[in-house]
C-alpha positions as CSV (number, residue, x, y, z in Angstrom):
1,M,0.0,0.0,0.0
2,A,3.0,2.3,0.2
3,R,2.9,5.3,-2.2
4,R,6.0,7.2,-3.2
5,G,4.0,10.1,-4.7
6,R,4.4,11.5,-8.2
7,A,6.3,14.3,-9.8
8,R,4.1,17.3,-10.8
9,S,4.6,20.9,-11.7
10,T,4.1,23.4,-8.8
11,A,2.1,25.4,-11.3
12,N,-0.6,22.8,-11.5
13,E,-3.6,22.8,-9.2
14,P,-3.1,20.6,-6.1
15,A,-5.2,17.4,-6.0
16,I,-6.7,18.5,-2.7
17,R,-7.5,22.2,-2.1
18,Q,-6.5,23.0,1.5
19,L,-5.6,25.9,3.7
20,P,-1.9,27.0,3.4
21,W,0.6,26.0,6.1
22,R,0.6,28.6,8.8
23,Q,1.1,29.1,12.5
24,V,-2.3,29.3,14.2
25,E,-3.1,32.2,16.5
26,H,-5.8,32.1,19.2
27,T,-7.2,35.6,19.3
28,H,-10.6,35.0,20.8
29,G,-9.6,34.4,24.4
30,T,-10.1,31.4,26.7
31,L,-13.0,30.2,28.8
32,P,-12.3,29.6,32.5
33,V,-14.0,26.8,34.4
34,L,-12.2,27.7,37.6
35,D,-12.3,31.2,39.2
36,D,-9.0,32.7,40.5
37,E,-9.6,31.3,43.9
38,G,-10.2,27.8,42.4
39,V,-6.9,27.9,40.6
40,E,-5.1,28.8,43.8
41,T,-7.0,26.1,45.7
42,I,-5.7,23.5,43.2
43,H,-2.2,25.0,43.3
44,N,-2.0,24.9,47.1
45,A,-3.4,21.4,47.3
46,S,-0.8,20.3,44.8
47,L,2.0,21.7,46.9
48,R,0.6,19.9,49.9
49,V,0.8,16.6,47.9
50,L,4.5,17.3,47.0
51,E,5.4,18.4,50.5
52,E,3.6,15.7,52.5
53,L,3.2,12.7,50.2
54,G,6.0,13.2,47.7
55,I,6.8,11.5,44.4
56,E,8.5,8.2,44.0
57,L,11.6,8.8,41.7
58,W,13.6,5.8,40.5
59,S,16.6,7.8,39.1
60,E,19.4,8.2,41.5
61,D,20.9,11.1,39.5
62,A,17.5,12.9,39.5
63,R,17.1,12.3,43.3
64,Q,20.5,13.9,43.8
65,L,19.4,17.0,41.9
66,F,16.4,17.4,44.2
67,A,18.5,16.7,47.3
68,D,21.0,19.4,46.3
69,A,18.1,21.8,45.8
70,G,16.8,21.2,49.4
71,A,14.2,18.6,48.8
72,V,13.7,15.8,51.4
73,V,14.8,12.4,49.9
74,E,13.9,9.2,51.8
75,G,14.8,6.1,49.8
76,E,13.1,6.6,46.4
77,V,10.5,9.1,47.7
78,V,11.2,12.8,47.1
79,R,9.2,15.4,49.1
80,V,9.5,18.9,47.6
81,G,8.9,22.2,49.3
82,R,7.2,25.1,47.6
83,E,10.4,27.1,47.5
84,V,12.0,24.5,45.2
85,I,9.0,24.6,42.9
86,E,8.9,28.4,42.8
87,A,12.6,28.7,42.0
88,A,12.2,26.2,39.1
89,L,9.1,28.0,37.7
90,A,11.1,31.3,37.9
91,S,13.7,30.0,35.4
92,A,11.3,28.2,33.0
93,P,10.7,30.2,29.8
94,S,7.2,31.3,29.0
95,S,7.7,30.6,25.3
96,F,10.2,29.2,22.8
97,T,10.7,28.7,19.1
98,L,10.9,25.2,17.7
99,T,12.8,24.9,14.4
100,S,12.7,21.9,12.1
101,R,15.0,21.3,9.2
102,N,12.7,23.7,7.2
103,E,13.1,27.1,8.8
104,D,10.0,28.3,7.0
105,K,8.0,26.0,9.3
106,Q,9.3,27.4,12.6
107,L,6.7,27.1,15.4
108,D,6.4,29.7,18.2
109,I,5.2,27.8,21.2
110,G,3.5,29.9,23.9
111,G,1.3,32.9,24.3
112,N,-1.7,32.7,21.9
113,R,0.0,30.4,19.4
114,M,-1.3,26.9,18.6
115,A,0.1,23.9,16.9
116,F,-1.5,20.6,16.0
117,G,0.3,17.2,16.1
118,L,0.0,13.9,14.5
119,V,-1.3,10.9,16.4
120,A,1.4,9.1,18.4
121,G,2.0,5.6,19.8
122,P,-0.7,3.2,18.6
123,P,0.2,-0.4,18.1
124,S,-2.5,-0.9,15.4
125,V,-3.6,0.9,12.3
126,H,-6.9,0.9,10.3
127,D,-8.2,2.0,7.0
128,C,-11.3,1.0,5.1
129,V,-9.3,-0.8,2.4
130,G,-7.1,-3.1,4.5
131,G,-8.9,-3.2,7.8
132,R,-7.5,-3.2,11.3
133,R,-3.9,-4.7,11.6
134,P,-0.7,-4.4,13.6
135,S,1.2,-1.3,12.6
136,N,4.3,-1.6,10.6
137,M,6.9,0.5,8.9
138,E,5.0,0.8,5.6
139,D,2.1,2.4,7.5
140,Y,4.4,4.5,9.6
141,E,5.9,6.0,6.5
142,N,2.5,6.6,5.0
143,F,1.4,8.5,8.1
144,I,4.5,10.7,7.9
145,R,3.7,11.4,4.2
146,L,0.2,12.4,5.1
147,A,1.4,14.6,7.9
148,H,3.8,16.4,5.5
149,Y,1.0,16.7,2.9
150,F,-1.8,18.2,5.1
151,N,-0.9,21.7,6.2
152,A,-3.1,21.6,9.3
153,I,-0.6,19.2,10.9
154,H,2.4,21.1,12.3
155,I,4.4,18.5,14.2
156,I,5.0,14.7,14.2
157,G,4.2,12.7,17.3
158,N,6.4,10.1,18.9
159,Q,6.2,6.6,17.1
160,V,3.2,7.6,15.0
161,A,2.2,4.0,14.5
162,S,4.8,1.7,16.0
163,P,6.7,-0.4,13.4
164,L,6.2,-3.6,15.3
165,E,8.1,-5.8,12.8
166,L,11.4,-4.0,13.6
167,P,13.5,-4.7,16.7
168,A,12.2,-2.8,19.7
169,N,15.7,-1.7,20.7
170,N,16.5,0.2,17.5
171,R,13.2,0.8,15.6
172,H,13.3,4.4,16.8
173,L,16.2,5.1,14.5
174,D,14.2,4.0,11.4
175,A,11.3,6.1,12.6
176,Y,13.5,9.2,13.2
177,R,15.0,8.8,9.7
178,A,11.5,8.5,8.2
179,N,10.4,11.7,10.0
180,L,13.4,13.6,8.7
181,T,13.4,12.4,5.1
182,L,9.7,12.0,4.3
183,S,8.7,15.3,6.0
184,D,10.3,18.6,7.0
185,L,8.4,18.9,10.2
186,S,9.7,18.8,13.8
187,F,9.1,15.6,15.7
188,H,8.8,14.1,19.1
189,C,11.6,11.9,20.4
190,L,11.1,8.7,22.3
191,S,12.6,9.4,25.7
192,I,12.7,5.9,27.3
193,G,16.2,6.4,28.6
194,R,19.1,8.6,27.5
195,G,20.0,6.8,24.2
196,R,16.7,7.2,22.4
197,A,16.4,10.8,23.3
198,L,20.0,11.6,22.3
199,D,19.5,9.8,19.0
200,G,16.6,12.1,18.1
201,I,18.6,15.2,19.1
202,E,21.6,14.2,17.0
203,M,19.7,13.2,14.0
204,M,17.8,16.5,13.9
205,A,21.1,18.3,14.3
206,I,22.5,16.4,11.3
207,A,19.4,17.2,9.2
208,R,19.7,20.9,10.0
209,G,23.5,20.9,9.5
210,L,24.1,22.0,13.1
211,T,26.3,20.9,16.0
212,L,24.8,19.7,19.3
213,E,25.9,23.0,20.8
214,E,24.1,25.0,18.1
215,M,21.0,22.8,18.6
216,A,21.0,23.6,22.3
217,L,20.5,27.2,21.4
218,S,17.8,26.5,18.8
219,P,15.6,23.6,19.9
220,G,14.4,21.3,17.1
221,V,12.8,18.3,18.8
222,T,10.5,17.7,21.7
223,T,9.5,14.8,23.9
224,I,6.6,13.7,26.1
225,I,7.4,12.6,29.6
226,N,4.6,10.6,31.0
227,V,4.4,10.2,34.8
228,N,3.5,6.7,36.0
229,S,0.5,8.0,37.9
230,P,-0.1,7.9,40.7
231,R,3.1,9.8,41.8
232,R,5.9,7.8,40.2
233,F,8.7,8.8,37.9
234,D,10.5,5.7,36.5
235,E,14.2,5.8,35.8
236,E,14.0,5.7,32.0
237,M,11.5,8.6,31.9
238,A,13.6,10.7,34.3
239,N,16.8,10.0,32.4
240,G,15.1,10.8,29.0
241,L,13.9,14.1,30.5
242,M,17.3,15.1,31.8
243,T,19.0,14.3,28.5
244,M,16.6,16.5,26.6
245,S,16.9,19.3,29.1
246,E,20.7,19.0,29.2
247,H,20.7,19.6,25.4
248,G,18.3,22.5,25.5
249,Q,15.4,20.5,23.8
250,V,11.8,20.8,24.6
251,V,10.2,18.6,27.3
252,S,6.4,18.3,27.8
253,V,5.8,16.9,31.3
254,T,2.4,15.1,30.9
255,P,0.8,13.0,33.7
256,F,-1.6,10.5,32.1
257,T,-4.4,10.3,34.6
258,L,-7.8,8.6,34.4
259,M,-10.2,9.6,37.1
260,G,-11.3,6.5,39.1
261,A,-8.2,4.6,38.1
262,M,-4.9,6.5,38.4
263,T,-6.5,9.4,40.5
264,P,-9.4,9.7,42.8
265,V,-12.7,9.8,41.1
266,T,-13.4,13.5,41.4
267,L,-12.1,16.2,39.0
268,A,-10.8,18.4,41.8
269,A,-8.6,15.5,43.1
270,A,-7.5,14.6,39.6
271,L,-6.4,18.1,38.8
272,T,-4.6,18.3,42.1
273,Q,-2.6,15.1,41.5
274,Q,-2.0,16.0,37.8
275,N,-0.7,19.4,38.8
276,A,1.6,18.0,41.5
277,E,3.1,15.5,39.1
278,A,3.5,18.0,36.4
279,L,5.2,20.6,38.7
280,F,7.6,17.9,39.9
281,G,8.7,17.0,36.4
282,I,8.9,20.7,35.4
283,A,11.1,21.3,38.4
284,L,13.4,18.5,37.3
285,T,13.9,20.1,33.9
286,Q,15.1,23.3,35.5
287,L,17.2,21.6,38.1
288,T,18.9,19.9,35.2
289,N,19.4,23.0,33.1
290,P,17.8,26.3,34.2
291,G,16.1,28.0,31.4
292,S,15.6,24.9,29.3
293,P,12.2,24.9,27.4
294,V,9.4,23.0,29.1
295,M,5.7,22.6,28.6
296,Y,2.9,22.0,31.2
297,G,1.3,18.9,29.9
298,A,-2.2,17.5,30.7
299,F,-4.0,14.4,29.8
300,T,-6.7,13.9,32.4
301,S,-9.9,12.0,31.5
302,N,-12.1,9.4,33.2
303,V,-12.9,5.7,33.0
304,D,-16.2,4.0,32.3
305,M,-17.1,3.0,35.9
306,R,-19.1,0.0,34.6
307,S,-16.2,-1.6,32.8
308,G,-13.0,0.3,33.8
309,A,-12.3,1.1,30.2
310,P,-10.8,4.6,29.4
311,A,-13.2,7.2,28.2
312,F,-12.2,10.2,26.1
313,G,-13.9,13.2,24.7
314,T,-16.1,13.4,27.8
315,P,-17.4,16.5,29.5
316,E,-15.0,15.8,32.3
317,Q,-12.0,15.7,30.0
318,T,-13.1,18.9,28.3
319,K,-13.3,20.7,31.7
320,A,-9.9,19.2,32.7
321,N,-8.4,20.5,29.4
322,I,-9.7,24.0,30.1
323,A,-8.7,24.0,33.8
324,S,-5.2,22.7,33.0
325,G,-4.8,25.6,30.7
326,Q,-5.6,28.0,33.5
327,L,-3.0,26.3,35.7
328,A,-0.4,26.5,32.9
329,R,-1.0,30.2,32.6
330,R,-0.8,30.6,36.4
331,Y,2.8,29.3,36.1
332,G,3.6,31.2,32.9
333,L,4.3,28.0,30.9
334,P,3.3,26.9,27.4
335,Y,0.5,24.3,27.6
336,R,0.1,20.9,25.9
337,C,-3.1,18.8,25.9
338,S,-4.6,16.2,23.6
339,N,-7.4,15.5,21.1
340,S,-8.9,12.1,21.7
341,S,-11.8,9.7,21.3
342,A,-12.6,6.2,22.5
343,S,-14.6,5.2,19.4
344,N,-13.5,2.0,17.7
345,V,-14.6,3.2,14.2
346,V,-14.7,6.4,12.3
347,D,-18.3,7.2,13.1
348,A,-20.5,9.8,14.8
349,Q,-19.0,8.9,18.2
350,A,-15.5,9.5,16.9
351,A,-16.6,13.0,15.6
352,Y,-18.4,14.3,18.6
353,E,-15.9,13.0,21.2
354,T,-13.1,14.5,19.1
355,Q,-14.9,17.8,18.9
356,M,-15.4,17.9,22.7
357,S,-11.7,17.3,23.2
358,L,-10.7,19.9,20.6
359,W,-13.0,22.5,22.0
360,G,-11.5,21.9,25.5
361,A,-8.0,22.4,24.0
362,V,-9.0,25.6,22.2
363,L,-11.0,27.1,25.1
364,G,-8.2,26.1,27.4
365,G,-5.6,28.0,25.4
366,A,-3.5,25.0,24.4
367,N,-0.3,25.8,22.6
368,L,0.3,22.3,21.4
369,V,-2.6,19.9,20.7
370,Y,-1.0,16.4,20.7
371,H,-2.8,13.5,18.9
372,A,-4.7,16.1,16.9
373,A,-5.0,13.9,13.7
374,G,-5.6,10.2,13.4
375,W,-6.2,9.1,17.0
376,M,-8.7,6.3,17.5
377,E,-9.7,3.6,19.9
378,G,-8.4,5.3,23.0
379,G,-5.0,5.6,21.5
380,L,-4.7,2.0,20.4
381,Q,-5.3,2.7,16.7
382,A,-4.0,5.1,14.1
383,S,-6.7,5.6,11.5
384,Y,-6.2,6.8,7.9
385,E,-9.8,7.9,7.6
386,K,-9.8,9.6,11.0
387,L,-6.7,11.6,10.1
388,V,-8.7,13.1,7.2
389,L,-11.7,13.7,9.4
390,D,-9.5,15.4,11.9
391,V,-7.8,17.6,9.3
392,E,-11.2,18.8,8.3
393,M,-12.0,19.7,12.0
394,L,-8.6,21.3,12.5
395,Q,-9.0,23.5,9.4
396,Q,-12.4,24.5,10.5
397,M,-11.0,25.5,13.9
398,M,-8.2,27.4,12.2
399,E,-10.7,29.4,10.3
400,F,-12.9,29.9,13.4
401,L,-9.8,31.4,15.2
402,T,-9.2,33.9,12.4
403,P,-10.0,37.4,13.6
404,V,-13.0,39.2,12.1
405,K,-12.0,42.2,9.9
406,L,-14.0,45.4,10.4
407,D,-12.6,47.7,7.7
408,E,-14.7,49.6,5.2
409,E,-14.3,46.9,2.5
410,E,-15.5,44.3,5.0
411,L,-18.4,46.4,6.2
412,A,-19.6,46.7,2.5
413,F,-21.8,49.7,2.9
414,D,-21.5,50.5,-0.8
415,A,-22.7,47.0,-1.7
416,M,-25.8,47.5,0.5
417,S,-26.5,50.8,-1.2
418,R,-26.4,49.2,-4.6
419,V,-28.7,46.3,-3.9
420,P,-32.4,47.3,-3.6
421,T,-34.5,46.0,-0.7
422,G,-35.8,42.6,-1.4
423,G,-32.9,42.0,-3.9
424,H,-29.9,39.7,-3.6
425,F,-26.1,40.1,-3.5
426,F,-25.1,37.1,-5.8
427,G,-24.3,39.4,-8.8
428,D,-23.0,42.4,-6.9
429,E,-19.4,43.4,-7.6
430,H,-18.5,43.0,-4.0
431,T,-19.6,39.4,-4.0
432,L,-18.0,38.6,-7.4
433,A,-14.7,39.9,-6.3
434,R,-14.7,37.6,-3.3
435,Y,-16.8,34.6,-4.1
436,E,-14.0,32.1,-4.7
437,H,-12.5,32.6,-1.2
438,A,-15.4,34.2,0.7
439,F,-16.0,31.2,3.0
440,Y,-14.1,28.2,4.3
441,A,-14.1,25.4,1.6
442,P,-14.2,22.0,3.2
443,I,-12.1,19.1,1.9
444,L,-14.4,16.4,3.3
445,S,-17.9,17.8,3.7
446,D,-20.5,17.2,0.9
447,W,-22.9,20.1,0.5
448,Q,-24.8,18.7,-2.5
449,N,-28.6,18.3,-2.3
450,H,-29.9,14.8,-1.7
451,G,-30.5,14.0,-5.3
452,A,-27.0,15.0,-6.4
453,W,-25.5,13.2,-3.5
454,E,-27.3,10.0,-4.5
455,E,-26.2,10.4,-8.1
456,A,-22.6,10.7,-7.0
457,G,-22.8,7.4,-5.1
458,S,-24.3,8.3,-1.7
459,L,-20.9,8.3,-0.1
460,T,-20.6,8.9,3.6
461,A,-17.9,11.1,5.1
462,T,-15.9,8.1,6.0
463,Q,-16.0,6.7,2.5
464,R,-15.0,10.1,1.1
465,A,-12.1,10.2,3.6
466,T,-10.8,7.0,2.1
467,T,-10.6,8.6,-1.3
468,L,-8.9,11.7,0.1
469,W,-6.1,9.9,1.9
470,Q,-5.4,7.8,-1.2
471,T,-5.4,11.0,-3.3
472,A,-3.1,12.7,-0.8
473,L,-0.6,9.8,-0.9
474,A,-0.7,9.8,-4.7
475,D,-0.1,13.6,-4.8
476,Y,2.6,13.6,-2.1
477,E,6.0,14.9,-3.0
478,E,9.0,14.1,-0.8
479,P,10.8,17.2,0.5
480,T,14.4,17.6,-0.8
481,M,17.3,17.2,1.6
482,P,21.0,17.8,0.8
483,A,22.7,14.6,-0.3
484,D,25.5,14.9,2.3
485,R,23.0,15.3,5.2
486,R,21.0,12.3,4.0
487,E,24.1,10.2,3.7
488,A,25.2,11.4,7.2
489,L,21.8,10.3,8.6
490,D,22.1,6.8,7.0
491,D,25.6,6.5,8.4
492,Y,24.4,7.5,11.9
493,V,21.6,5.0,11.8
494,A,23.9,2.2,10.7
495,R,26.5,3.0,13.4
496,R,24.0,3.3,16.2
497,K,22.4,0.0,15.2
498,E,25.8,-1.7,15.6
499,E,26.4,0.0,18.9
500,I,23.0,-1.1,20.2
501,A,23.6,-4.6,19.0
502,D,26.9,-4.5,21.0
503,G,25.0,-3.6,24.2
504,E,25.5,0.2,24.2
505,P,22.4,2.2,25.3
């Protein structure tokens, strides 16, 4: 099913008309679900968790950093006073610039800027042609091609669809190489230990023609650090975090908490625990390297209390997304959350749960929306059709976030004066000058009347999505890379595979 794309003139019309690549700005403001007193209540309750209960931290090096800062270390449990947290927050930057190998696609992360990321991590993939199956490198590469093709996707997630047929200890190298050669976007490194994180940093540096020292001054990759909730940082996550921060790369500290399972069942308690865990990881980035870029990450939802299964796109998750954004702004940090659904197929449930998640991200002021395109089945499946559906929703959100112009041309008084009462504006010069781009043009929606829709085959949105991802792969063009850098990447991958085979991390 792999598609290499085709050569075509840039003067030709693209096969899919979409919005141009751009950084998204959120100019409409956020929606609070907590008042100022409520934010401080969660903040103080979180500090109590850190001071009295502490966090279990398996990394000896990380424990030493906390001990040197004045935290109380008893065995593997670290209890952190508020002064340590406040000092760390004081050094963490409120924004940063993320630069991929294509400097025209720099992302400013922070403030009112937003970026949308590709799905990350599923062990399975699905499309309506081949069905559900274990993910593999062919699918992985196709998802990278689609991420590069669709302009609404700004960043590649970690292990988009795990290539399960490759060795677990070195498959990240093939994935990083695919990220860098099949797209020109920034990507998320796998930070299970120091080796995988450093590989991502070094390979991005090669692709950009930089040294590691130069990369430290201009971050190009990010990582997600998940806390093993409740209140545990394992050694590999901590070491991956420290490696990224030591090299000036971006860390998103993201507790993955499900109310009723990994936190108490109430939203207030879940926010408190999430906040304590996030603050602990954020502090570790600054103890490692003061001033290194870090994001406040949130992924709090709930379980189905009848089955224990994770639920996503719920009202509780939406409120958690918004409240988490308030906490991130309380600390002056960029904010990352997720777009998610628990649906097993691309259906109405997938759409309305995703919309709930997405609105929570937007109203919460998220700077990075992870899993924004292609997430299905509670994160166990990467879906080709869902990716197209999500791109449609992301584009609609981008247009919604565009400010309303109020100049004389937009107010159109002259047009009103020309058209008599009871007339219409279809033929007026104001309309004719703008009709082609007056409104958002969907890539997936079908606005034909019922008769025309039947004549065209009565296709559902999911069926149309199949045609669109196939069209996108056929129309895809691989971005160019200097031959010496590509050769250097190949050499790096070959050398690291040999080192890993010899037992090096």
